[in-house]
N, C-alpha and C positions, 0 to 999 in steps of 0.2 A: 839262431834264435832273434826274432826282430827288436831293433834299437831306434833311440828316438832319431840319431845321428841316417842311419835308412829311410825311416820315413820322411824326414825333411829334404833327403836328397832325393826320394821320390816324388815327393811334391813339386820339387826343381825341376824336374824330368817332365811332370804334368804339364806344369806351368808352360814351359816350351814348347810343346807337342800342341798346346791350345793358342800358340801365336803368341809369346810371353806378353798379355793381359798386364799392365800397371796393376800393383797393389792397390793404390785405390779403386782402380776398374773391379778387381776384384770384391773389395768391401761393398760395393755398391751392388754386384751381382748378389751377394750373401745376402744383404737387407731385400731384397726383392723374393728372394728364395723364401725366405724369415715369413714374409709379409703375406705371401700367399699360401704357404702350409699353417699360418696363423699359429695361435696358443703364447706362451708367456713372453717369447722372444719374438713375437712378430712383428715390433715398432722397433727391434733393436739392431743397429747397423755398427760393426766391429769399427774399430779404428785403425789405419792405415797402417800406423806402427803396429797394432796388434797381429794382422795378417803379416806381416812382415817377419815375426818373430817366429812363425810358425813353419816359413822357409830354413831358416837358420839353426845351421850344426851347433852341437853345442849346451844341446837344450836338457835339463834333467826333468824335466815335467812338461807334458801339452794338454791342451783342451782338445778331448778328442771331439766334443761338439764342432768345436769351431772347425777341425782336419776334415770333419764330413761334411761341415757346408760348405769348406774351400773345394773338397773334389768335387763335389756337386755343380759351385762355380764353375768347375773347369770342364763340365762336362760329361762326370760320370754318371752312369746309369744305376739305382740303386741296389743292383749285386754287385756291382764294383765297389760300392759305399760300405755295403757291409761285410766285403771282403777287407777293406781300410777301417773297420769298425773294432775286426778281430784284431789287426796286427798292432790297433794302438790298446789291446786290451793285453797282448802279450808284451808288448813293450813297456808298459806300466807294472805288468807284473814281475819282470825282469830287472826292471830298475834301482836301483840299491841307493838305500836314505843316505842325502849327504848334509852335511851344514849350511842353513842356507845363507846363500851369498846375496850380496847386494849384486842386483841386476843391473849388466853393463848399459850406459846410455845407449838409448838406440838411436840410429846412424839420421843422420840429414835424409828427412823426403825426396825420391826421388823428383825432379823436376819431370811435369807432364810435358811432353814434346809440343812445342810451339808448330800449329798447322801451317801448312807451305801455303803461301797463298797462291794462286792460280794467274798465273801470266796475263797479263790483256789481252785482250784479240786484238791481231792488226787490224790497222784502218782499213778499209776496201779499198781495194787499188783501183786507181781514176781508170778513165776509158781507153782502151789504144790507141794511137795516131790513126789506124784504119777504121775504127769506129767513132771516133771522133770527126773525120774529114766525111763521113758515108752522113752524118747525122748535121752537118753544114751544107752536104749539098740539098740532101733532102728539105731544108729549112731554107735554102733559098728556093728553092722550087716553090715550096708554100708561100714564100713572099711575093714572087712574080705571078701565082696563080690568084694569090688574092687581089691584088691590081688590078689584072685582068677582068676579072670579076667584079670590081667596083666598076672598071669602065663599061663595062656590057650593060650591067642593072643601072648605073647611074645612081648609084647610091653616096646620102653624104657621109661616108666614111672613106679609108685608105686601105687597110687589112694589108699592109706591104710588110707588117713589123711582129707579126705572129710568131714568124719564123727566128727573127731576132731576137723576141724575148726567150723562145724555147734555147736557143745557143746559150743567150749571154748566161741565161740562168744556170742549164746542166752541166757548160764545158767552162765559162766563165765570159768576165764583160767584154776579153779583148780576141776571143774566137765570135762575139756576137756582134762584134763592130765589125770583125770581116764579112760575117755576112751581110750586114746591113752593105756597105761599102759596095759589096759584089752585085747585092738588089739593085740598087740604083744604078750603076752602070750596065746590069745587063738591060735594067728597065727601059734604056732609051728605045731598044724594039717595039716595047709596047707605049709608051707617053712623051717620047720624043727625047729630045735633050735636055729640055728641061728638069729632067728627073736627075742629071747630074749634081746640081747643088743642094738637092735633099739629102745628100748622102752623108751630111755633119749633123742632119736631125735623126737618120738611124743610128748613126754612131752615139749621139747622145742618150737615147733610150737603151742600146746594149748598157752602154755603162751605169745606169741610173738603175735597170734591174740587175744587172749584174753584181755591183759593188754593195748593191741594196741589201741582197740576200746573202751575199757569203762573206761579208765587211761588216754591215749593220746587223746582219742576224733578224731583217723585218720579211721572212718566209718562214717564222714561226707560228705566228697567227692567220687566220683570215682578215681579221680588220687591217693590220700591220702589212698584209700581204697584199692587197687591192689598196691602200692608202699608197703603198709605195708603186703601183701601176698609175696611181692620181699625180705623182709627182714627177714621175716618168713622162705623162702628158703636158704637165706644165712646163717641162723644160724644154720637149721636143717644141710645144709649140712658142715660148720665147725666140729660137730658133726659126722656125719655119716662117711665121709672121713677117719678116724683113722680106724674105727670099719672095713670098706670096707677093707682096707690096710691090716689089722690082718685076714681077711679071704681072702688074698692072690689077693685081687682086682675083687673079684668077688660077683655080688646082688643076682645070680640067676637069672635074668630076661632082658629084652632087654637093658636096659640100660646098659651089660657088650659089646654090639656089638659096641656101640655109644664109647666107652673106649677103645674097640680095634683099631676102625678106628683111635681115638685121638692118642695112643700108637705107629701107625705106623710112627704116622708125628715126636712126640716128643721125642722117645723114652725114655719115662720116665714112670713108672708105677706109681709114685704118681702125677705127673702132668697129666696124663692120666686120671688116678680117681678123681680127685680134680677138672679138666676141665668137664669129662662127666656127674659129680654128679650136680654140679654147673647149668648146661643146662637142664638136666631132673627134678631137682626140681625146677627150677623156672618156668617150664612147670605144673610141678605137682601142683603146689602152687597155681599157675595162677588157674587153672580151680579146685581146690579145695574149693579157694576164691570165685568165680562164684557161686559154688554151695551153697555156706554158705550166699551167697547175696541172691540168690532168694528163700531161705528157709525161712529167715526172713519175706518174702513178703508173703509165700505162708502156713507157718505153721498158726496153728489155734490161734488168736490172745489172747485166754489166757495162751498161752504159751510165745508170744514174747511182748506180751504188755509193760511190765514191761523195756524192753530194746531199744524198739522200736524208742527214741528219740534219741538215739544214732547212730544209721543207718538210717538218714533223704533220704539218696541217695536213699534206696527200693524206690517201687512203694509207693503212697502214699494211705495211707487206715485206712480212719477215725476209730474212737472208737464206736462202736457198741451204740446206744442209751438204757439206761434201763427201761427195760419195766416194769408199774407200778404192783405191785400184788395187788391193792384195787379190 
């Protein structure tokens, strides 16, 4: 003969087979079942302690409707539900009448398990030394090509700091400074020994771009980034003007034409040199910054991943998924 204790024990086994959902979860499932079924109990949700009591042995009576909804919530088919209904009827028929006892207090509710937070993703790894050196070599070549192009076309620009800006932003300010110094010493073969004093100008641009993006977060918006390029232009002009004046006011490229036009108006060499250098430097550093911004977006992810959060204004490009090697 089926007893209430057997039903409670079988309910516990059924719950374990269903993955041991909490009693609160079972109560929620019952509420959904009743809502879908409709009827008088369509909006009735049993209390969690009421559901818990159905699983407790030592019962002298049992709510058959609740038991049937519990097994439905645990995944039973309607044929199985009919079997449970018959068992409940048998248990009620064989139960002996007993004096009404004060019901034991319900146990404290089971604490719901705290969701385990996902560990934060590790920061992207910086580029390898090999990749960094290859980038530096490429940027030195870009600087030298820009200087050669300016000499050939005789345009009022410099274009010898494009690679400096790219390196300083992607790898860091002192990497950019190394590219700048290398450019000016190797540039002796193109522009003569007058190239060497301007190494300090190239270094200054690298430090302004590198620290501006990495320490002062000036790569977060387009206006801030091109404002940073303007700051680089002004800093470079402050260092370049005294050197140009020491070289009799001549740079050896198209910028000299701008200086001559201004000097005819102001009749002052130092004011003409300063004015022409600031004008050409602003244009030059804006171009260099724009190329650096493009480089952040088109270079391989392994090279730019570690600094990419500093330049969200570049085109959004998600990190590629890691393939499983299994």
